C-alpha positions in Angstrom: -6.3 -16.3 -21.4 -9.8 -15.2 -20.4 -10.7 -18.8 -19.6 -7.8 -19.0 -17.2 -8.8 -15.7 -15.5 -12.6 -16.0 -15.3 -14.2 -16.9 -12.0 -16.6 -19.7 -13.0 -19.6 -19.7 -10.6 -20.2 -23.4 -11.4 -16.7 -24.3 -10.3 -16.4 -25.6 -6.8 -13.5 -27.3 -4.9 -13.0 -28.6 -1.4 -11.1 -26.4 1.1 -7.4 -26.9 0.7 -6.8 -26.6 4.4 -9.5 -27.5 6.9 -9.4 -25.4 10.0 -11.7 -24.9 13.0 -12.0 -21.2 12.2 -13.5 -19.5 9.2 -11.4 -20.1 6.1 -11.4 -16.4 5.2 -8.8 -15.9 8.0 -6.5 -18.1 6.0 -7.0 -15.9 3.0 -6.1 -12.9 5.2 -3.0 -14.6 6.5 -1.7 -15.4 3.0 -2.3 -11.8 1.9 0.0 -10.7 4.7 2.8 -12.9 3.1 2.5 -11.7 -0.5 2.1 -8.0 0.5 4.9 -8.2 3.1 7.5 -9.7 0.8 6.7 -7.4 -2.1 5.9 -4.1 -0.4 8.6 -4.5 2.2 11.2 -4.8 -0.5 9.8 -2.3 -3.0 8.2 0.5 -1.1 9.5 0.4 2.5 13.0 -0.3 1.4 13.1 2.2 -1.5 14.7 4.8 0.7 17.5 2.4 1.4 18.1 1.9 -2.3 18.3 5.7 -2.7 21.5 5.8 -0.6 23.1 3.0 -2.6 22.2 4.5 -6.0 23.5 7.9 -4.9 26.8 6.4 -3.8 27.2 4.4 -7.1 29.5 6.6 -9.3 28.6 4.6 -12.4 25.0 5.7 -12.2 25.7 9.4 -11.6 22.3 10.4 -10.2 21.2 13.3 -8.1 18.7 13.2 -5.2 15.8 14.5 -7.4 16.6 12.1 -10.2 16.9 9.1 -7.9 13.3 9.7 -6.8 12.0 9.3 -10.4 11.6 5.5 -10.3 9.3 5.6 -7.3 7.4 8.5 -8.8 6.9 6.7 -12.1 5.8 3.6 -10.2 3.2 5.4 -8.2 1.9 7.4 -11.1 1.7 4.3 -13.4 0.1 2.3 -10.7 -2.5 5.0 -10.1 -3.3 5.3 -13.8 -3.7 1.5 -14.3 -5.6 0.8 -11.1 -9.1 1.1 -12.6 -8.3 -1.8 -15.0 -6.8 -3.8 -12.1 -9.9 -3.1 -9.9 -12.2 -4.1 -12.8 -10.3 -7.4 -13.2 -10.4 -8.1 -9.4 -14.2 -8.0 -9.5 -14.5 -10.3 -12.5 -11.6 -12.6 -12.8 -9.5 -15.0 -10.7 -7.7 -13.0 -8.0 -5.4 -15.9 -7.5 -4.2 -15.8 -11.1 -3.8 -12.0 -10.9 -1.7 -12.2 -7.8 0.6 -14.9 -9.3 1.0 -12.8 -12.5 1.9 -9.7 -10.5 4.4 -11.7 -8.4 6.1 -13.1 -11.5 6.4 -9.6 -13.0 7.9 -8.1 -9.9 10.4 -11.0 -9.5 11.5 -10.7 -13.1 11.8 -6.9 -12.8 14.1 -7.2 -9.8 16.3 -9.7 -11.6 16.5 -7.2 -14.6 17.4 -4.3 -12.3 20.5 -6.3 -11.1 21.6 -6.3 -14.8 21.0 -2.6 -15.6 23.8 -0.4 -16.8 22.0 3.0 -17.0 19.6 4.6 -14.5 16.9 5.1 -17.1 16.6 1.4 -17.3 15.7 1.2 -13.6 13.1 3.9 -14.2 11.6 1.9 -17.1 11.4 -1.4 -15.1 9.7 0.4 -12.1 7.1 1.9 -14.5 6.3 -1.5 -16.1 7.2 -4.8 -14.4 7.4 -3.5 -10.8 4.2 -1.5 -11.3 2.4 -4.6 -12.5 3.7 -6.5 -9.5 2.5 -4.1 -6.8 -0.8 -3.4 -8.6 -1.8 -7.1 -9.0 -0.2 -8.5 -5.8 -0.6 -5.6 -3.4 -3.2 -4.0 -1.1 -5.9 -3.8 -3.9 -5.9 -7.6 -4.2 -5.7 -8.1 -0.4 -8.5 -5.7 0.4 -10.7 -7.1 -2.4 -10.3 -10.6 -1.0 -11.1 -9.4 2.5 -14.2 -7.5 1.3 -15.5 -10.5 -0.7 -14.8 -13.1 2.1 -16.1 -11.2 5.1 -19.4 -9.6 6.3 -19.7 -8.6 10.0 -15.9 -8.6 10.5 -15.2 -6.8 7.2 -13.5 -3.7 8.7 -11.3 -5.9 10.9 -10.4 -8.2 8.0 -9.6 -5.3 5.7 -7.5 -3.6 8.4 -5.7 -6.9 9.2 -5.0 -7.7 5.6 -3.4 -4.3 5.0 -0.9 -4.9 7.8 1.0 -7.1 5.4 2.7 -4.1 3.9 3.8 -2.9 7.3 4.9 -6.3 8.4 7.0 -6.3 5.3 8.6 -3.0 6.3 9.5 -4.5 9.7 11.0 -7.7 8.3 12.4 -6.6 4.9 14.1 -3.3 5.7 16.8 -5.0 7.9 17.1 -7.9 5.4 17.5 -5.5 2.5 20.2 -3.6 4.4 22.1 -6.8 5.2 21.9 -8.0 1.6 23.2 -4.8 0.0 25.9 -4.4 2.6 27.1 -8.0 2.1 26.6 -8.4 -1.6 25.9 -5.0 -3.2 22.7 -3.6 -4.5 22.8 -5.6 -7.8 23.1 -9.0 -6.2 20.6 -8.0 -3.5 18.0 -7.3 -6.2 18.7 -10.6 -7.9 18.2 -12.6 -4.7 15.1 -10.7 -3.8 13.6 -11.2 -7.2 14.1 -15.0 -7.0 12.6 -15.0 -3.4 9.4 -13.3 -4.7 8.7 -16.2 -7.0 9.8 -19.0 -4.7 8.0 -17.8 -1.6 4.7 -16.4 -3.0 3.7 -18.4 -6.0 3.2 -21.8 -4.5 1.4 -20.5 -1.4 -1.1 -18.3 -3.4 -1.8 -20.9 -6.1 -2.6 -23.6 -3.6 -4.5 -21.6 -1.0 -6.2 -18.6 -2.4 -9.7 -18.4 -4.0 -11.6 -15.2 -4.9 -14.8 -16.0 -3.0 -16.2 -18.5 -0.4 -18.4 -19.9 -3.1 -15.4 -21.2 -5.0 -14.7 -23.6 -2.1 -18.4 -24.3 -1.4 -18.1 -22.4 1.9 -20.9 -20.3 3.3 -19.9 -16.6 3.4 -19.7 -14.8 6.7 -23.1 -13.0 7.3 -23.2 -9.3 7.2 -23.4 -7.3 10.4 -26.1 -4.8 11.3 -24.4 -2.0 9.5 -24.0 -4.1 6.4 -27.6 -5.3 6.1 -28.8 -1.9 5.0 -26.5 -2.1 2.0 -27.4 -5.6 0.8 -29.3 -4.2 -2.2 -26.2 -2.2 -3.3 -24.0 -5.2 -2.8 -26.1 -7.2 -5.3 -25.1 -5.1 -8.3 -22.1 -3.7 -10.1 -21.7 0.0 -10.2 -20.8 1.5 -13.5 -17.9 4.0 -13.8 -20.4 6.8 -14.6 -22.5 5.9 -11.5 -19.4 5.9 -9.3 -18.0 9.2 -10.3 -21.4 10.9 -9.9 -21.4 10.0 -6.2 -20.5 12.8 -3.8 -18.8 10.2 -1.6 -16.3 9.3 -4.3 -15.1 12.9 -4.6 -15.0 13.4 -0.8 -12.7 10.4 -0.6 -10.4 11.8 -3.2 -10.1 15.2 -1.7 -9.7 13.8 1.8 -7.1 11.1 1.2 -5.0 12.8 -1.4 -3.3 15.3 1.0 -2.6 12.6 3.6 -1.1 10.1 1.1 1.0 12.9 -0.4 2.4 14.0 3.0 3.4 10.7 4.6 4.4 9.1 1.2 6.9 11.9 0.6 8.3 11.7 4.1 8.6 7.9 4.0 10.7 8.0 0.8 12.9 10.7 2.1 13.5 9.2 5.5 17.1 8.1 4.9 18.2 11.4 3.3 16.5 13.3 6.1 18.1 11.1 8.7 21.5 11.6 7.1 21.2 15.4 7.6 20.9 14.6 11.3 23.9 12.3 11.3 22.0 9.0 11.4 23.6 6.0 9.6 22.0 3.5 7.3 21.4 0.8 9.9 19.9 3.2 12.3 17.6 4.4 9.4 16.6 0.7 8.9 15.5 0.7 12.5 13.4 3.8 11.9 11.7 2.2 9.0 11.0 -0.9 11.1 9.6 1.2 13.9 7.5 3.1 11.3 6.2 -0.2 9.9 5.6 -1.9 13.3 3.5 1.0 14.6 1.7 1.1 11.3 0.6 -2.5 11.9 -0.9 -1.5 15.2 -2.5 1.5 13.5 -4.1 -0.6 10.8 -5.5 -3.0 13.4 -6.8 -0.1 15.5 -8.4 1.8 12.6 -9.7 -1.5 11.0 -11.4 -2.6 14.2 -12.8 0.9 15.0 -14.1 1.3 11.5 -16.7 -1.4 12.3 -17.9 0.6 15.3 -17.3 4.3 15.0 -17.8 7.3 12.6 -15.2 7.1 9.8 -14.9 10.9 9.8 -13.6 11.0 13.4 -11.2 8.2 12.8 -9.8 10.0 9.7 -9.4 13.2 11.7 -7.4 11.2 14.3 -5.0 10.0 11.6 -4.7 13.5 10.2 -3.8 15.0 13.5 -1.2 12.3 14.2 0.5 13.1 10.9 0.5 16.8 11.6 2.1 16.3 15.0 4.8 14.1 13.5 5.6 16.7 10.8 5.9 19.4 13.5 8.2 17.2 15.4 10.5 16.6 12.4 10.8 20.4 11.9 12.6 20.6 15.3 15.6 18.6 14.0 15.1 15.9 16.7 17.7 13.6 18.2 17.7 9.9 17.4 15.4 8.8 20.3 12.8 11.5 19.4 13.2 10.5 15.8 12.2 7.0 16.7 9.1 8.3 18.5 8.1 10.5 15.5 8.6 7.6 13.1 6.2 5.6 15.2 3.6 8.4 15.2 3.9 8.8 11.5 3.4 5.0 11.2 0.3 5.2 13.3 -1.1 8.0 11.0 -0.2 6.0 7.9 -1.9 3.0 9.4 -5.3 4.6 9.1 -5.1 5.1 5.3 -5.9 1.7 3.8 -8.3 0.4 6.5 -10.4 3.6 6.5 -10.3 3.8 2.7 -11.5 0.2 2.4 -14.1 0.5 5.1 -15.5 3.7 3.6 -15.7 2.2 0.1 -17.3 -1.1 1.3 -19.9 0.6 3.5 -20.9 3.2 0.8 -20.7 1.1 -2.4 -20.9 -2.5 -1.3 -18.6 -5.4 -2.1 -19.5 -6.5 -5.6 -17.9 -3.4 -7.0 -15.4 -2.9 -4.3 -12.4 -3.5 -6.6 -13.8 -1.3 -9.3 -14.3 1.7 -6.9 -10.9 1.2 -5.3 -9.3 1.0 -8.7 -11.0 4.0 -10.0 -9.7 6.1 -7.1 -6.2 5.4 -8.3 -5.9 8.0 -11.1 -7.4 10.7 -8.9 -4.9 10.0 -6.1 -2.1 9.9 -8.7 -0.9 13.4 -7.8 0.6 12.0 -4.6 3.2 10.3 -6.8 4.9 13.6 -7.3 5.4 14.2 -3.6 8.9 12.7 -3.2 10.2 14.6 -6.2 8.7 17.9 -4.9 10.4 17.2 -1.5 13.7 16.6 -3.3 13.4 19.9 -5.3 12.5 21.9 -2.2 15.5 20.3 -0.3 17.9 21.3 -3.1 16.5 24.9 -3.3 16.4 25.5 0.5 19.4 23.4 1.6 17.4 21.5 4.2 14.0 19.8 4.6 12.3 22.6 6.6 10.4 24.2 3.6 9.3 20.7 2.4 8.0 19.8 5.8 6.0 23.1 6.1 4.5 22.4 2.7 3.5 18.9 3.8 1.8 20.4 6.9 -0.1 22.9 4.7 -1.2 20.2 2.3 -3.1 18.4 5.2 -5.5 21.3 5.6 -7.7 20.6 2.6 -8.1 17.0 3.6 -9.3 18.0 7.1 -12.0 20.3 5.4 -13.1 17.7 2.8 -13.7 14.8 5.3 -16.4 16.9 7.0 -18.6 16.4 3.9 -18.4 12.6 3.9 -22.0 11.3 4.0 -22.9 9.0 6.9 -22.9 5.4 6.1 
């Protein structure tokens, strides 16, 4: 097994597809596909599954209980991410992505056969977790960091748009599938699509580093030259957690992830309180994801040029304004605008996180640092369940939204202490 996973430095192969541009952009393009299909179905469309499961009398679930699978998924993913990050830095990323895709596809097929809701929870905490962990943003960002130098921020930002593209494309597809065939058959068809679409493309096209194809790596930009010595070595776990930068990242990003993650998963139940139907909610999700794409490109490009602290502050302010808008019980047109603003805010998360890690720790240990952040960001997994509980206690989402707004304050304070790159 290890022989199949190890990146052999002696192994070289010719580029699979010769292009007039740098081959690293092909890698980024493929990362858009595997993230889009998986994350568009699993994360962006989860709020759509919520409505179907609540309406299924055979399952007999409450709003809080129906949020357990996504909470378990996020928590398990966070706890296992250090191991995945370690593997990304040392083994074949291509093999890891294919393994994760197979797990996610098999998991979706099994969900279509479940008879009790606890089985769905178990599948989300194991097979689906393995899928999003090995074939998600961690793999895409690690590939971008290892393939790019001067355009690393842009490449990381562009690679992370795959999840948002998936939200734009997959939310309407998922809605049409469950409306036409029911949620069980929809899961079966999506599980098969994961394997058929992703596996051949990744296996043929993806390699972990330019060296595996005998391609010269993109040179580092001026900001990256100062970190070349760091990029030549692996950081140990002890060294990483002793860095002030690591803890500033945790304390800054945890509130933001908790706030917009909770709102995203409750978008359909929240919209229903305003009289919005499921297809209109799918439009909201698509708007959220589409603007997130623009946000990721914006923050990824700006991360190569401007202070990361100011960019993070912009993302935080956008999230706060969106939450305040949701507290006004807006009409549908305003709800569309607020969904876009929330998407812009969320678009800053992955590009800024990747840019901060790459510029402070280098690229050799990029996967390890990103993976190690997971357990410390795990508390955000409880956000959707807390939202559900507050809704059931208060009878509406006002209290939950005020709590989300208050949670953003510690993040705004912590980012001030981020060391300059």
